[in-house]
C-alpha positions in Angstrom: 161.8 -5.3 -68.8 164.4 -2.9 -69.9 165.9 -3.4 -73.5 169.8 -4.4 -74.3 170.5 -1.0 -75.4 169.0 0.4 -71.9 170.8 -2.2 -69.8 174.3 -1.3 -71.9 173.7 2.4 -71.2 172.9 1.8 -67.4 176.3 -0.3 -67.1 178.2 2.5 -68.8 176.8 4.6 -66.3 177.5 3.1 -63.0 181.4 2.6 -64.3 181.6 6.1 -64.9 180.2 6.8 -61.6 182.2 4.1 -60.3 185.5 5.6 -61.6 184.6 9.3 -59.9 184.2 7.8 -56.3 187.1 5.7 -57.0 189.1 8.7 -57.4 187.3 10.6 -54.7 188.7 8.5 -52.5 192.5 8.5 -53.5 192.1 12.5 -53.1 190.6 11.8 -49.6 193.3 9.3 -48.7 195.9 11.8 -50.0 194.2 14.7 -47.5 193.4 12.4 -44.4 197.5 11.7 -44.3 198.2 15.5 -43.9 194.8 16.5 -42.0 195.7 13.4 -39.2 199.0 14.9 -38.6 197.9 18.4 -38.2 194.8 17.1 -35.7 197.5 14.9 -33.3 200.1 18.2 -33.7 197.2 20.7 -32.5 195.7 18.6 -29.3 198.8 18.5 -26.9 198.9 22.5 -27.9 195.2 23.3 -27.1 195.2 20.3 -23.8 197.8 22.6 -22.7 196.6 25.6 -22.5 193.1 24.3 -21.2 195.2 22.8 -18.5 197.0 26.1 -17.5 193.8 28.1 -17.7 192.0 25.7 -15.3 195.1 26.1 -13.3 194.9 29.7 -12.9 191.4 29.3 -11.9 191.6 27.2 -8.9 194.2 30.2 -7.7 191.9 33.0 -7.9 191.2 33.9 -4.1 188.1 36.4 -5.7 185.6 35.1 -8.2 183.8 38.0 -8.4 186.6 40.4 -9.7 188.0 37.3 -12.1 187.8 37.5 -16.0 184.0 36.8 -16.9 185.7 34.8 -19.8 187.3 32.4 -17.4 183.9 32.1 -15.0 181.7 33.2 -16.7 178.5 35.5 -15.7 177.2 33.7 -13.3 174.0 32.8 -15.1 172.7 30.2 -17.3 170.0 31.9 -19.5 171.3 32.5 -22.7 172.9 29.7 -24.9 175.5 30.2 -27.6 175.6 27.3 -29.6 178.4 27.0 -32.6 178.0 24.7 -34.7 181.1 23.7 -37.0 180.1 21.5 -40.0 181.9 21.2 -43.5 181.3 22.9 -46.7 180.8 20.1 -49.1 179.0 16.7 -49.1 179.7 12.9 -49.8 181.1 12.3 -46.8 179.2 10.1 -45.0 177.3 11.1 -42.0 179.8 13.2 -40.7 177.8 16.6 -40.9 174.6 14.5 -39.8 176.3 13.3 -36.7 177.3 16.8 -35.3 173.9 18.1 -36.3 171.8 15.2 -34.3 174.1 16.4 -31.2 173.5 19.9 -31.7 169.6 19.0 -32.1 169.8 17.3 -28.7 171.6 19.8 -26.8 169.0 22.6 -28.6 166.2 20.9 -27.4 167.3 20.2 -23.9 168.0 24.0 -23.6 164.8 24.9 -24.6 163.0 22.3 -22.7 164.7 23.9 -19.6 163.4 27.3 -20.8 166.6 29.0 -21.7 167.3 30.8 -24.9 168.8 29.5 -27.8 171.4 31.3 -29.5 173.1 29.5 -32.6 176.4 30.6 -34.7 176.7 28.0 -37.7 180.4 27.4 -39.3 180.1 25.4 -42.5 177.0 25.4 -45.3 175.9 22.1 -44.8 174.7 22.4 -41.1 173.0 25.2 -42.1 171.2 23.2 -44.4 170.2 20.8 -41.9 169.8 23.3 -38.6 167.6 25.8 -40.3 164.4 23.3 -41.5 163.7 23.3 -37.7 166.1 25.9 -35.6 166.8 28.6 -38.1 164.9 31.4 -36.4 167.5 30.8 -33.8 170.4 31.2 -36.2 172.1 34.8 -35.1 175.4 34.5 -37.3 176.8 32.2 -40.5 180.3 31.5 -41.0 181.2 29.9 -44.7 185.0 29.1 -45.7 184.1 27.5 -48.5 186.6 29.2 -50.8 189.7 28.5 -48.6 191.3 25.2 -49.5 192.6 25.2 -45.9 191.6 26.6 -43.0 194.2 28.4 -41.3 194.5 30.0 -37.4 193.3 33.3 -39.2 189.6 31.7 -39.7 189.4 30.2 -36.3 190.4 34.1 -34.9 187.7 35.4 -37.0 184.9 32.8 -35.1 186.8 33.5 -31.8 186.6 37.4 -32.2 182.9 37.1 -32.9 182.3 34.8 -30.0 184.0 37.3 -27.4 182.6 40.3 -29.2 178.9 39.0 -28.5 180.1 37.7 -24.8 181.3 41.5 -24.1 177.9 42.7 -25.0 176.5 40.7 -22.8 174.5 38.2 -25.4 175.0 34.8 -23.8 175.9 33.3 -20.9 177.2 30.0 -21.9 178.8 29.2 -25.2 179.0 25.3 -26.6 181.3 24.3 -29.4 179.8 21.2 -31.6 182.2 19.4 -34.0 184.0 15.6 -34.7 186.2 14.4 -32.9 188.8 12.5 -35.0 189.7 9.2 -34.0 190.4 6.7 -36.6 189.1 6.4 -40.6 186.2 4.3 -39.7 185.2 6.5 -36.2 184.5 10.0 -35.5 182.9 11.2 -32.2 180.8 14.3 -32.4 181.9 16.5 -29.2 180.3 19.3 -27.6 183.0 21.6 -25.3 182.0 24.2 -23.0 184.5 27.0 -23.8 182.7 29.6 -21.9 183.1 29.6 -18.7 186.0 27.1 -19.1 185.0 23.7 -18.0 187.2 20.8 -16.7 186.4 17.8 -19.4 190.4 16.5 -19.1 191.2 13.2 -17.6 194.6 13.3 -18.0 197.1 12.5 -15.2 197.8 16.5 -14.8 194.5 17.2 -14.2 194.0 13.9 -11.5 197.6 15.5 -10.1 197.5 19.1 -10.7 200.7 21.0 -11.2 200.9 24.5 -8.9 202.7 26.9 -11.4 204.6 30.1 -10.7 203.2 32.8 -12.4 204.9 36.0 -13.8 203.5 38.9 -13.9 200.4 38.1 -11.6 197.6 35.8 -13.1 194.8 38.5 -14.0 197.5 40.1 -16.1 198.0 36.5 -17.4 194.3 35.8 -18.5 193.7 38.8 -19.8 196.1 38.0 -22.9 195.4 34.2 -22.4 192.0 33.7 -22.4 190.7 35.4 -26.1 193.9 33.4 -27.4 192.6 30.1 -26.3 189.0 31.0 -27.1 190.3 30.9 -30.5 192.8 27.9 -30.1 189.9 25.8 -29.2 188.0 26.7 -32.2 191.0 25.8 -34.3 191.2 22.4 -32.8 187.8 21.7 -33.4 188.9 22.7 -36.8 191.4 20.3 -37.3 189.6 17.7 -35.6 186.8 18.3 -38.3 189.5 18.4 -41.3 190.6 14.7 -40.2 187.3 13.7 -39.6 185.6 15.0 -43.0 188.6 13.2 -45.0 188.2 10.1 -43.3 184.5 10.1 -43.3 184.4 10.7 -47.1 187.1 7.8 -47.6 185.2 5.4 -45.8 181.8 6.7 -47.7 183.8 6.8 -51.2 184.9 3.3 -50.8 181.6 1.7 -50.0 180.2 3.7 -52.9 182.7 2.2 -55.2 182.1 -1.7 -54.0 178.5 -0.7 -54.3 179.1 0.5 -58.1 180.8 -2.8 -58.5 178.3 -4.7 -57.4 175.6 -3.2 -59.6 177.8 -3.4 -62.1 177.9 -7.2 -62.0 174.1 -7.7 -61.4 173.5 -6.0 -64.3 176.0 -7.5 -66.6 174.3 -11.0 -65.4 170.8 -9.2 -66.4 172.3 -7.9 -70.0 173.9 -11.5 -70.4 170.8 -13.2 -69.8 168.5 -10.7 -72.3 171.0 -11.3 -75.0 171.0 -15.1 -74.1 166.9 -14.6 -74.4 166.8 -12.4 -77.4 169.4 -15.0 -79.6 167.3 -18.1 -78.3 163.9 -16.0 -79.8 165.6 -15.4 -83.0 166.8 -18.9 -83.4 163.3 -20.4 -82.3 162.0 -18.0 -85.3 164.5 -18.7 -87.7 163.8 -22.6 -86.9 159.9 -22.3 -86.8 160.1 -20.3 -90.1 162.5 -22.8 -91.9 160.1 -26.1 -91.0 156.6 -24.1 -92.2 158.7 -24.1 -96.0 
């Protein structure tokens, strides 16, 4: 049984941890507001761009001469998976959920006899993936020193993806990230960006709008497609940023509550041990007085 001094030190230690988790929860809550606002503002832009590109796809009469970024190589032998996670921990299951979804897809790709290539963005995802799939990782990115991810970082990832595609290094590219729903719920997503895939269920996609383009579709697509890759990556960054703070806020709130419960239990044990110690001393004094 621990001594009174040990219990007192343990209570002090848990209270110090509780202060830290409470502070981290408040910081995450403050960052979440801005991150959520950015994610919500970015969704219409990225969705609209995707819709325009898909609309352009339907107007292409000769797929053989269409841009490869749009229609793909026509093969499905090599799959590039871009896994976007955080560079910091203490955010609950945020990183683990993305990696779980990615690993399910990795396993499926390999079981189908296809070639797998992985790009990791964020150190936490790399730590989880390299244990089992380290030999498939071809590139690692980390923006740990950046206080806030901007479109410039998304362009770095986008250019790397496009360069690999131009060198015929892969046939299909999939992004893995967390889609922010609310503070408690973040949904892991797998979005195919090369070739362009329609995952939308919006009214515009059900009842497509027909556009008149000037200049021709091919010229527009030549500029628009590379920008769309970076835009989709940036959207994933924004969703991840909001999801990370929401998950961290929830995790730190749970940790603060658990620390409070532990302090209560330790305090009860301390009081019981102290009472037992006092009772024992009284018995010894009374026994000594009676022996005289």
